[in-house]
PDB file of N, CA, C and O in Angstrom:
ATOM      1  N   UNK A   1      69.726 191.783 183.785  1.00  0.00           N
ATOM      2  CA  UNK A   1      70.135 190.617 183.038  1.00  0.00           C
ATOM      3  C   UNK A   1      71.531 190.878 182.500  1.00  0.00           C
ATOM      4  O   UNK A   1      71.781 191.911 181.879  1.00  0.00           O
ATOM      5  N   UNK A   2      72.443 189.939 182.739  1.00  0.00           N
ATOM      6  CA  UNK A   2      73.794 190.035 182.214  1.00  0.00           C
ATOM      7  C   UNK A   2      73.878 189.240 180.917  1.00  0.00           C
ATOM      8  O   UNK A   2      73.308 188.155 180.808  1.00  0.00           O
ATOM      9  N   UNK A   3      74.589 189.783 179.941  1.00  0.00           N
ATOM     10  CA  UNK A   3      74.809 189.064 178.699  1.00  0.00           C
ATOM     11  C   UNK A   3      76.190 188.430 178.742  1.00  0.00           C
ATOM     12  O   UNK A   3      77.165 189.081 179.118  1.00  0.00           O
ATOM     13  N   UNK A   4      76.273 187.182 178.365  1.00  0.00           N
ATOM     14  CA  UNK A   4      77.523 186.443 178.414  1.00  0.00           C
ATOM     15  C   UNK A   4      78.206 186.557 177.060  1.00  0.00           C
ATOM     16  O   UNK A   4      77.623 186.226 176.027  1.00  0.00           O
ATOM     17  N   UNK A   5      79.451 187.028 177.076  1.00  0.00           N
ATOM     18  CA  UNK A   5      80.182 187.180 175.825  1.00  0.00           C
ATOM     19  C   UNK A   5      81.450 186.341 175.786  1.00  0.00           C
ATOM     20  O   UNK A   5      82.125 186.302 174.758  1.00  0.00           O
ATOM     21  N   UNK A   6      81.792 185.662 176.892  1.00  0.00           N
ATOM     22  CA  UNK A   6      83.006 184.845 176.915  1.00  0.00           C
ATOM     23  C   UNK A   6      82.722 183.463 176.345  1.00  0.00           C
ATOM     24  O   UNK A   6      81.582 183.135 176.018  1.00  0.00           O
ATOM     25  N   UNK A   7      83.779 182.655 176.231  1.00  0.00           N
ATOM     26  CA  UNK A   7      83.622 181.315 175.677  1.00  0.00           C
ATOM     27  C   UNK A   7      83.133 180.313 176.717  1.00  0.00           C
ATOM     28  O   UNK A   7      82.791 179.185 176.360  1.00  0.00           O
ATOM     29  N   UNK A   8      83.089 180.693 177.994  1.00  0.00           N
ATOM     30  CA  UNK A   8      82.589 179.816 179.051  1.00  0.00           C
ATOM     31  C   UNK A   8      81.530 180.554 179.848  1.00  0.00           C
ATOM     32  O   UNK A   8      81.743 181.692 180.268  1.00  0.00           O
ATOM     33  N   UNK A   9      80.394 179.914 180.058  1.00  0.00           N
ATOM     34  CA  UNK A   9      79.343 180.483 180.887  1.00  0.00           C
ATOM     35  C   UNK A   9      79.637 180.095 182.330  1.00  0.00           C
ATOM     36  O   UNK A   9      79.753 178.911 182.646  1.00  0.00           O
ATOM     37  N   UNK A  10      79.757 181.075 183.192  1.00  0.00           N
ATOM     38  CA  UNK A  10      79.960 180.806 184.614  1.00  0.00           C
ATOM     39  C   UNK A  10      78.614 180.974 185.276  1.00  0.00           C
ATOM     40  O   UNK A  10      78.162 182.094 185.516  1.00  0.00           O
ATOM     41  N   UNK A  11      77.971 179.850 185.573  1.00  0.00           N
ATOM     42  CA  UNK A  11      76.577 179.849 185.986  1.00  0.00           C
ATOM     43  C   UNK A  11      76.316 180.729 187.195  1.00  0.00           C
ATOM     44  O   UNK A  11      75.327 181.462 187.203  1.00  0.00           O
ATOM     45  N   UNK A  12      77.154 180.687 188.209  1.00  0.00           N
ATOM     46  CA  UNK A  12      76.927 181.477 189.408  1.00  0.00           C
ATOM     47  C   UNK A  12      77.038 182.974 189.177  1.00  0.00           C
ATOM     48  O   UNK A  12      76.489 183.763 189.945  1.00  0.00           O
ATOM     49  N   UNK A  13      77.750 183.377 188.116  1.00  0.00           N
ATOM     50  CA  UNK A  13      77.938 184.795 187.825  1.00  0.00           C
ATOM     51  C   UNK A  13      76.836 185.371 186.952  1.00  0.00           C
ATOM     52  O   UNK A  13      76.655 186.589 186.922  1.00  0.00           O
ATOM     53  N   UNK A  14      76.102 184.536 186.247  1.00  0.00           N
ATOM     54  CA  UNK A  14      75.147 185.054 185.273  1.00  0.00           C
ATOM     55  C   UNK A  14      73.732 185.164 185.799  1.00  0.00           C
ATOM     56  O   UNK A  14      72.901 185.817 185.168  1.00  0.00           O
ATOM     57  N   UNK A  15      73.425 184.547 186.936  1.00  0.00           N
ATOM     58  CA  UNK A  15      72.072 184.600 187.476  1.00  0.00           C
ATOM     59  C   UNK A  15      71.062 183.994 186.528  1.00  0.00           C
ATOM     60  O   UNK A  15      70.010 184.585 186.285  1.00  0.00           O
ATOM     61  N   UNK A  16      71.362 182.823 185.988  1.00  0.00           N
ATOM     62  CA  UNK A  16      70.500 182.182 185.006  1.00  0.00           C
ATOM     63  C   UNK A  16      69.079 181.998 185.520  1.00  0.00           C
ATOM     64  O   UNK A  16      68.872 181.446 186.601  1.00  0.00           O
ATOM     65  N   UNK A  17      68.115 182.453 184.757  1.00  0.00           N
ATOM     66  CA  UNK A  17      66.713 182.248 185.079  1.00  0.00           C
ATOM     67  C   UNK A  17      66.052 181.371 184.022  1.00  0.00           C
ATOM     68  O   UNK A  17      65.014 180.759 184.278  1.00  0.00           O
ATOM     69  N   UNK A  18      66.643 181.311 182.853  1.00  0.00           N
ATOM     70  CA  UNK A  18      66.179 180.449 181.777  1.00  0.00           C
ATOM     71  C   UNK A  18      67.411 180.002 181.016  1.00  0.00           C
ATOM     72  O   UNK A  18      68.468 180.626 181.111  1.00  0.00           O
ATOM     73  N   UNK A  19      67.278 178.919 180.259  1.00  0.00           N
ATOM     74  CA  UNK A  19      68.434 178.453 179.514  1.00  0.00           C
ATOM     75  C   UNK A  19      68.006 177.774 178.226  1.00  0.00           C
ATOM     76  O   UNK A  19      66.876 177.300 178.109  1.00  0.00           O
ATOM     77  N   UNK A  20      68.919 177.728 177.255  1.00  0.00           N
ATOM     78  CA  UNK A  20      68.609 177.039 176.010  1.00  0.00           C
ATOM     79  C   UNK A  20      68.634 175.526 176.212  1.00  0.00           C
ATOM     80  O   UNK A  20      69.130 175.051 177.233  1.00  0.00           O
ATOM     81  N   UNK A  21      68.113 174.773 175.266  1.00  0.00           N
ATOM     82  CA  UNK A  21      68.175 173.319 175.353  1.00  0.00           C
ATOM     83  C   UNK A  21      69.529 172.788 174.898  1.00  0.00           C
ATOM     84  O   UNK A  21      69.897 171.662 175.230  1.00  0.00           O
ATOM     85  N   UNK A  22      70.270 173.591 174.144  1.00  0.00           N
ATOM     86  CA  UNK A  22      71.609 173.211 173.701  1.00  0.00           C
ATOM     87  C   UNK A  22      72.567 174.374 173.914  1.00  0.00           C
ATOM     88  O   UNK A  22      72.337 175.486 173.438  1.00  0.00           O
ATOM     89  N   UNK A  23      73.651 174.094 174.642  1.00  0.00           N
ATOM     90  CA  UNK A  23      74.730 175.069 174.823  1.00  0.00           C
ATOM     91  C   UNK A  23      75.832 174.772 173.815  1.00  0.00           C
ATOM     92  O   UNK A  23      76.105 173.611 173.514  1.00  0.00           O
ATOM     93  N   UNK A  24      76.459 175.808 173.300  1.00  0.00           N
ATOM     94  CA  UNK A  24      77.609 175.634 172.411  1.00  0.00           C
ATOM     95  C   UNK A  24      78.906 175.991 173.125  1.00  0.00           C
ATOM     96  O   UNK A  24      79.986 175.838 172.556  1.00  0.00           O
ATOM     97  N   UNK A  25      78.812 176.462 174.360  1.00  0.00           N
ATOM     98  CA  UNK A  25      79.981 176.803 175.158  1.00  0.00           C
ATOM     99  C   UNK A  25      80.007 175.941 176.419  1.00  0.00           C
ATOM    100  O   UNK A  25      79.003 175.337 176.797  1.00  0.00           O
ATOM    101  N   UNK A  26      81.161 175.897 177.053  1.00  0.00           N
ATOM    102  CA  UNK A  26      81.323 175.122 178.279  1.00  0.00           C
ATOM    103  C   UNK A  26      80.555 175.758 179.429  1.00  0.00           C
ATOM    104  O   UNK A  26      80.331 176.968 179.444  1.00  0.00           O
ATOM    105  N   UNK A  27      80.154 174.934 180.391  1.00  0.00           N
ATOM    106  CA  UNK A  27      79.456 175.423 181.577  1.00  0.00           C
ATOM    107  C   UNK A  27      80.288 175.069 182.806  1.00  0.00           C
ATOM    108  O   UNK A  27      80.728 173.931 182.965  1.00  0.00           O
ATOM    109  N   UNK A  28      80.499 176.068 183.678  1.00  0.00           N
ATOM    110  CA  UNK A  28      81.262 175.907 184.907  1.00  0.00           C
ATOM    111  C   UNK A  28      80.399 176.322 186.087  1.00  0.00           C
ATOM    112  O   UNK A  28      79.876 177.437 186.112  1.00  0.00           O
ATOM    113  N   UNK A  29      80.245 175.431 187.068  1.00  0.00           N
ATOM    114  CA  UNK A  29      79.560 175.761 188.318  1.00  0.00           C
ATOM    115  C   UNK A  29      80.659 175.882 189.375  1.00  0.00           C
ATOM    116  O   UNK A  29      81.291 174.890 189.736  1.00  0.00           O
ATOM    117  N   UNK A  30      80.881 177.084 189.860  1.00  0.00           N
ATOM    118  CA  UNK A  30      81.964 177.339 190.808  1.00  0.00           C
ATOM    119  C   UNK A  30      81.636 176.825 192.204  1.00  0.00           C
ATOM    120  O   UNK A  30      80.472 176.713 192.589  1.00  0.00           O
ATOM    121  N   UNK A  31      82.682 176.521 192.944  1.00  0.00           N
ATOM    122  CA  UNK A  31      82.549 176.121 194.341  1.00  0.00           C
ATOM    123  C   UNK A  31      81.834 177.217 195.111  1.00  0.00           C
ATOM    124  O   UNK A  31      82.108 178.400 194.909  1.00  0.00           O
ATOM    125  N   UNK A  32      80.921 176.833 195.994  1.00  0.00           N
ATOM    126  CA  UNK A  32      80.172 177.809 196.779  1.00  0.00           C
ATOM    127  C   UNK A  32      78.905 178.295 196.099  1.00  0.00           C
ATOM    128  O   UNK A  32      78.159 179.081 196.682  1.00  0.00           O
ATOM    129  N   UNK A  33      78.642 177.837 194.862  1.00  0.00           N
ATOM    130  CA  UNK A  33      77.436 178.229 194.142  1.00  0.00           C
ATOM    131  C   UNK A  33      76.498 177.037 194.004  1.00  0.00           C
ATOM    132  O   UNK A  33      76.938 175.891 193.907  1.00  0.00           O
ATOM    133  N   UNK A  34      75.204 177.324 193.996  1.00  0.00           N
ATOM    134  CA  UNK A  34      74.175 176.340 193.690  1.00  0.00           C
ATOM    135  C   UNK A  34      73.458 176.825 192.443  1.00  0.00           C
ATOM    136  O   UNK A  34      73.024 177.975 192.375  1.00  0.00           O
ATOM    137  N   UNK A  35      73.335 175.941 191.452  1.00  0.00           N
ATOM    138  CA  UNK A  35      72.813 176.313 190.147  1.00  0.00           C
ATOM    139  C   UNK A  35      71.751 175.317 189.710  1.00  0.00           C
ATOM    140  O   UNK A  35      71.855 174.124 189.996  1.00  0.00           O
ATOM    141  N   UNK A  36      70.726 175.808 189.015  1.00  0.00           N
ATOM    142  CA  UNK A  36      69.689 174.951 188.438  1.00  0.00           C
ATOM    143  C   UNK A  36      69.702 175.146 186.932  1.00  0.00           C
ATOM    144  O   UNK A  36      69.709 176.277 186.444  1.00  0.00           O
ATOM    145  N   UNK A  37      69.706 174.039 186.196  1.00  0.00           N
ATOM    146  CA  UNK A  37      69.568 174.072 184.745  1.00  0.00           C
ATOM    147  C   UNK A  37      68.300 173.309 184.395  1.00  0.00           C
ATOM    148  O   UNK A  37      68.120 172.162 184.804  1.00  0.00           O
ATOM    149  N   UNK A  38      67.420 173.959 183.631  1.00  0.00           N
ATOM    150  CA  UNK A  38      66.183 173.310 183.204  1.00  0.00           C
ATOM    151  C   UNK A  38      66.469 172.456 181.982  1.00  0.00           C
ATOM    152  O   UNK A  38      66.919 172.963 180.954  1.00  0.00           O
ATOM    153  N   UNK A  39      66.210 171.160 182.093  1.00  0.00           N
ATOM    154  CA  UNK A  39      66.484 170.232 181.001  1.00  0.00           C
ATOM    155  C   UNK A  39      65.203 169.882 180.266  1.00  0.00           C
ATOM    156  O   UNK A  39      64.133 170.379 180.618  1.00  0.00           O
ATOM    157  N   UNK A  40      65.289 169.098 179.329  1.00  0.00           N
ATOM    158  CA  UNK A  40      66.479 168.371 178.885  1.00  0.00           C
ATOM    159  C   UNK A  40      67.462 169.350 178.245  1.00  0.00           C
ATOM    160  O   UNK A  40      67.068 170.267 177.524  1.00  0.00           O
ATOM    161  N   UNK A  41      68.756 169.136 178.524  1.00  0.00           N
ATOM    162  CA  UNK A  41      69.763 170.059 178.040  1.00  0.00           C
ATOM    163  C   UNK A  41      70.989 169.284 177.558  1.00  0.00           C
ATOM    164  O   UNK A  41      71.353 168.256 178.129  1.00  0.00           O
ATOM    165  N   UNK A  42      71.623 169.798 176.491  1.00  0.00           N
ATOM    166  CA  UNK A  42      72.850 169.234 175.941  1.00  0.00           C
ATOM    167  C   UNK A  42      73.918 170.312 175.968  1.00  0.00           C
ATOM    168  O   UNK A  42      73.665 171.459 175.600  1.00  0.00           O
ATOM    169  N   UNK A  43      75.124 169.934 176.408  1.00  0.00           N
ATOM    170  CA  UNK A  43      76.238 170.882 176.437  1.00  0.00           C
ATOM    171  C   UNK A  43      77.543 170.150 176.189  1.00  0.00           C
ATOM    172  O   UNK A  43      77.639 168.949 176.441  1.00  0.00           O
ATOM    173  N   UNK A  44      78.568 170.874 175.687  1.00  0.00           N
ATOM    174  CA  UNK A  44      79.803 170.191 175.309  1.00  0.00           C
ATOM    175  C   UNK A  44      80.648 169.749 176.499  1.00  0.00           C
ATOM    176  O   UNK A  44      81.065 168.592 176.549  1.00  0.00           O
ATOM    177  N   UNK A  45      80.907 170.621 177.443  1.00  0.00           N
ATOM    178  CA  UNK A  45      81.742 170.328 178.601  1.00  0.00           C
ATOM    179  C   UNK A  45      81.105 170.919 179.847  1.00  0.00           C
ATOM    180  O   UNK A  45      80.605 172.043 179.831  1.00  0.00           O
ATOM    181  N   UNK A  46      81.130 170.143 180.937  1.00  0.00           N
ATOM    182  CA  UNK A  46      80.544 170.589 182.189  1.00  0.00           C
ATOM    183  C   UNK A  46      81.533 170.339 183.316  1.00  0.00           C
ATOM    184  O   UNK A  46      82.010 169.219 183.499  1.00  0.00           O
ATOM    185  N   UNK A  47      81.839 171.396 184.074  1.00  0.00           N
ATOM    186  CA  UNK A  47      82.673 171.283 185.267  1.00  0.00           C
ATOM    187  C   UNK A  47      81.836 171.721 186.453  1.00  0.00           C
ATOM    188  O   UNK A  47      81.312 172.835 186.472  1.00  0.00           O
ATOM    189  N   UNK A  48      81.709 170.841 187.451  1.00  0.00           N
ATOM    190  CA  UNK A  48      80.887 171.136 188.624  1.00  0.00           C
ATOM    191  C   UNK A  48      81.772 171.098 189.868  1.00  0.00           C
ATOM    192  O   UNK A  48      82.236 170.035 190.282  1.00  0.00           O
ATOM    193  N   UNK A  49      81.997 172.262 190.453  1.00  0.00           N
ATOM    194  CA  UNK A  49      82.740 172.367 191.710  1.00  0.00           C
ATOM    195  C   UNK A  49      81.818 172.781 192.850  1.00  0.00           C
ATOM    196  O   UNK A  49      82.222 172.760 194.013  1.00  0.00           O
ATOM    197  N   UNK A  50      80.586 173.156 192.528  1.00  0.00           N
ATOM    198  CA  UNK A  50      79.567 173.514 193.511  1.00  0.00           C
ATOM    199  C   UNK A  50      78.423 172.525 193.422  1.00  0.00           C
ATOM    200  O   UNK A  50      78.638 171.325 193.254  1.00  0.00           O
ATOM    201  N   UNK A  51      77.196 173.037 193.537  1.00  0.00           N
ATOM    202  CA  UNK A  51      75.992 172.195 193.494  1.00  0.00           C
ATOM    203  C   UNK A  51      75.208 172.493 192.226  1.00  0.00           C
ATOM    204  O   UNK A  51      74.929 173.650 191.911  1.00  0.00           O
ATOM    205  N   UNK A  52      74.857 171.439 191.503  1.00  0.00           N
ATOM    206  CA  UNK A  52      74.078 171.590 190.276  1.00  0.00           C
ATOM    207  C   UNK A  52      72.853 170.695 190.339  1.00  0.00           C
ATOM    208  O   UNK A  52      72.963 169.497 190.600  1.00  0.00           O
ATOM    209  N   UNK A  53      71.685 171.278 190.100  1.00  0.00           N
ATOM    210  CA  UNK A  53      70.437 170.530 189.965  1.00  0.00           C
ATOM    211  C   UNK A  53      69.972 170.667 188.521  1.00  0.00           C
ATOM    212  O   UNK A  53      69.918 171.770 187.977  1.00  0.00           O
ATOM    213  N   UNK A  54      69.637 169.538 187.907  1.00  0.00           N
ATOM    214  CA  UNK A  54      69.174 169.517 186.522  1.00  0.00           C
ATOM    215  C   UNK A  54      67.803 168.870 186.496  1.00  0.00           C
ATOM    216  O   UNK A  54      67.602 167.812 187.093  1.00  0.00           O
ATOM    217  N   UNK A  55      66.847 169.502 185.800  1.00  0.00           N
ATOM    218  CA  UNK A  55      65.530 168.884 185.659  1.00  0.00           C
ATOM    219  C   UNK A  55      65.499 168.052 184.387  1.00  0.00           C
ATOM    220  O   UNK A  55      66.042 168.467 183.363  1.00  0.00           O
ATOM    221  N   UNK A  56      64.885 166.908 184.436  1.00  0.00           N
ATOM    222  CA  UNK A  56      64.619 165.970 183.347  1.00  0.00           C
ATOM    223  C   UNK A  56      65.855 165.189 182.918  1.00  0.00           C
ATOM    224  O   UNK A  56      66.001 164.032 183.313  1.00  0.00           O
ATOM    225  N   UNK A  57      66.758 165.780 182.120  1.00  0.00           N
ATOM    226  CA  UNK A  57      67.922 165.016 181.659  1.00  0.00           C
ATOM    227  C   UNK A  57      69.072 165.942 181.292  1.00  0.00           C
ATOM    228  O   UNK A  57      68.889 167.133 181.039  1.00  0.00           O
ATOM    229  N   UNK A  58      70.270 165.349 181.273  1.00  0.00           N
ATOM    230  CA  UNK A  58      71.509 166.080 180.987  1.00  0.00           C
ATOM    231  C   UNK A  58      72.326 165.255 180.002  1.00  0.00           C
ATOM    232  O   UNK A  58      72.552 164.066 180.228  1.00  0.00           O
ATOM    233  N   UNK A  59      72.770 165.873 178.914  1.00  0.00           N
ATOM    234  CA  UNK A  59      73.609 165.216 177.926  1.00  0.00           C
ATOM    235  C   UNK A  59      74.889 166.035 177.773  1.00  0.00           C
ATOM    236  O   UNK A  59      74.857 167.146 177.244  1.00  0.00           O
ATOM    237  N   UNK A  60      76.018 165.488 178.237  1.00  0.00           N
ATOM    238  CA  UNK A  60      77.319 166.138 178.086  1.00  0.00           C
ATOM    239  C   UNK A  60      78.042 165.412 176.962  1.00  0.00           C
ATOM    240  O   UNK A  60      78.327 164.220 177.075  1.00  0.00           O
ATOM    241  N   UNK A  61      78.341 166.124 175.874  1.00  0.00           N
ATOM    242  CA  UNK A  61      78.857 165.466 174.676  1.00  0.00           C
ATOM    243  C   UNK A  61      80.361 165.212 174.704  1.00  0.00           C
ATOM    244  O   UNK A  61      80.839 164.349 173.968  1.00  0.00           O
ATOM    245  N   UNK A  62      81.125 165.933 175.527  1.00  0.00           N
ATOM    246  CA  UNK A  62      82.572 165.765 175.512  1.00  0.00           C
ATOM    247  C   UNK A  62      83.138 165.396 176.875  1.00  0.00           C
ATOM    248  O   UNK A  62      83.603 164.270 177.052  1.00  0.00           O
ATOM    249  N   UNK A  63      83.115 166.310 177.846  1.00  0.00           N
ATOM    250  CA  UNK A  63      83.786 166.056 179.120  1.00  0.00           C
ATOM    251  C   UNK A  63      82.934 166.518 180.293  1.00  0.00           C
ATOM    252  O   UNK A  63      82.446 167.647 180.321  1.00  0.00           O
ATOM    253  N   UNK A  64      82.764 165.613 181.268  1.00  0.00           N
ATOM    254  CA  UNK A  64      82.075 165.924 182.516  1.00  0.00           C
ATOM    255  C   UNK A  64      83.085 165.797 183.642  1.00  0.00           C
ATOM    256  O   UNK A  64      83.659 164.728 183.846  1.00  0.00           O
ATOM    257  N   UNK A  65      83.306 166.882 184.374  1.00  0.00           N
ATOM    258  CA  UNK A  65      84.265 166.886 185.475  1.00  0.00           C
ATOM    259  C   UNK A  65      83.552 167.334 186.745  1.00  0.00           C
ATOM    260  O   UNK A  65      83.075 168.466 186.831  1.00  0.00           O
ATOM    261  N   UNK A  66      83.482 166.436 187.735  1.00  0.00           N
ATOM    262  CA  UNK A  66      82.868 166.763 189.018  1.00  0.00           C
ATOM    263  C   UNK A  66      83.991 166.848 190.038  1.00  0.00           C
ATOM    264  O   UNK A  66      84.651 165.851 190.331  1.00  0.00           O
ATOM    265  N   UNK A  67      84.208 168.056 190.586  1.00  0.00           N
ATOM    266  CA  UNK A  67      85.265 168.273 191.561  1.00  0.00           C
ATOM    267  C   UNK A  67      84.956 167.599 192.889  1.00  0.00           C
ATOM    268  O   UNK A  67      83.862 167.076 193.100  1.00  0.00           O
ATOM    269  N   UNK A  68      85.946 167.622 193.782  1.00  0.00           N
ATOM    270  CA  UNK A  68      85.814 166.974 195.092  1.00  0.00           C
ATOM    271  C   UNK A  68      84.636 167.525 195.892  1.00  0.00           C
ATOM    272  O   UNK A  68      84.026 166.792 196.671  1.00  0.00           O
ATOM    273  N   UNK A  69      84.306 168.806 195.711  1.00  0.00           N
ATOM    274  CA  UNK A  69      83.189 169.416 196.435  1.00  0.00           C
ATOM    275  C   UNK A  69      81.948 169.583 195.560  1.00  0.00           C
ATOM    276  O   UNK A  69      80.979 170.218 195.976  1.00  0.00           O
ATOM    277  N   UNK A  70      81.968 169.018 194.349  1.00  0.00           N
ATOM    278  CA  UNK A  70      80.858 169.165 193.421  1.00  0.00           C
ATOM    279  C   UNK A  70      79.798 168.091 193.583  1.00  0.00           C
ATOM    280  O   UNK A  70      80.109 166.946 193.912  1.00  0.00           O
ATOM    281  N   UNK A  71      78.529 168.466 193.347  1.00  0.00           N
ATOM    282  CA  UNK A  71      77.421 167.524 193.348  1.00  0.00           C
ATOM    283  C   UNK A  71      76.489 167.818 192.183  1.00  0.00           C
ATOM    284  O   UNK A  71      76.289 168.972 191.803  1.00  0.00           O
ATOM    285  N   UNK A  72      75.918 166.747 191.621  1.00  0.00           N
ATOM    286  CA  UNK A  72      74.899 166.883 190.573  1.00  0.00           C
ATOM    287  C   UNK A  72      73.685 166.093 191.018  1.00  0.00           C
ATOM    288  O   UNK A  72      73.794 164.939 191.434  1.00  0.00           O
ATOM    289  N   UNK A  73      72.513 166.735 190.925  1.00  0.00           N
ATOM    290  CA  UNK A  73      71.254 166.091 191.243  1.00  0.00           C
ATOM    291  C   UNK A  73      70.343 166.240 190.019  1.00  0.00           C
ATOM    292  O   UNK A  73      69.950 167.352 189.665  1.00  0.00           O
ATOM    293  N   UNK A  74      70.012 165.114 189.376  1.00  0.00           N
ATOM    294  CA  UNK A  74      69.114 165.135 188.215  1.00  0.00           C
ATOM    295  C   UNK A  74      67.739 164.730 188.711  1.00  0.00           C
ATOM    296  O   UNK A  74      67.552 163.643 189.257  1.00  0.00           O
ATOM    297  N   UNK A  75      66.770 165.633 188.509  1.00  0.00           N
ATOM    298  CA  UNK A  75      65.425 165.478 189.047  1.00  0.00           C
ATOM    299  C   UNK A  75      64.459 165.223 187.898  1.00  0.00           C
ATOM    300  O   UNK A  75      64.445 165.969 186.920  1.00  0.00           O
ATOM    301  N   UNK A  76      63.657 164.180 188.011  1.00  0.00           N
ATOM    302  CA  UNK A  76      62.594 163.921 187.047  1.00  0.00           C
ATOM    303  C   UNK A  76      63.051 163.180 185.871  1.00  0.00           C
ATOM    304  O   UNK A  76      62.256 162.893 184.975  1.00  0.00           O
TER     305      UNK A  76
END
């Protein structure tokens, strides 16, 4: 298990297996990565350049940026 100490969580680098319902830091999904976030989840800023699957619901409070190669799939 890696512990994240930076101000941005890089989902593909951390090997997330569980997640909080509220993030206080930005979330970045890098190109070439596929990431799952278990919702319902709230986060301040989300940048998706790869593939992101979210269960239940997603609440981005400030900025949502989906790159040209990014996809988001909200399930349930």
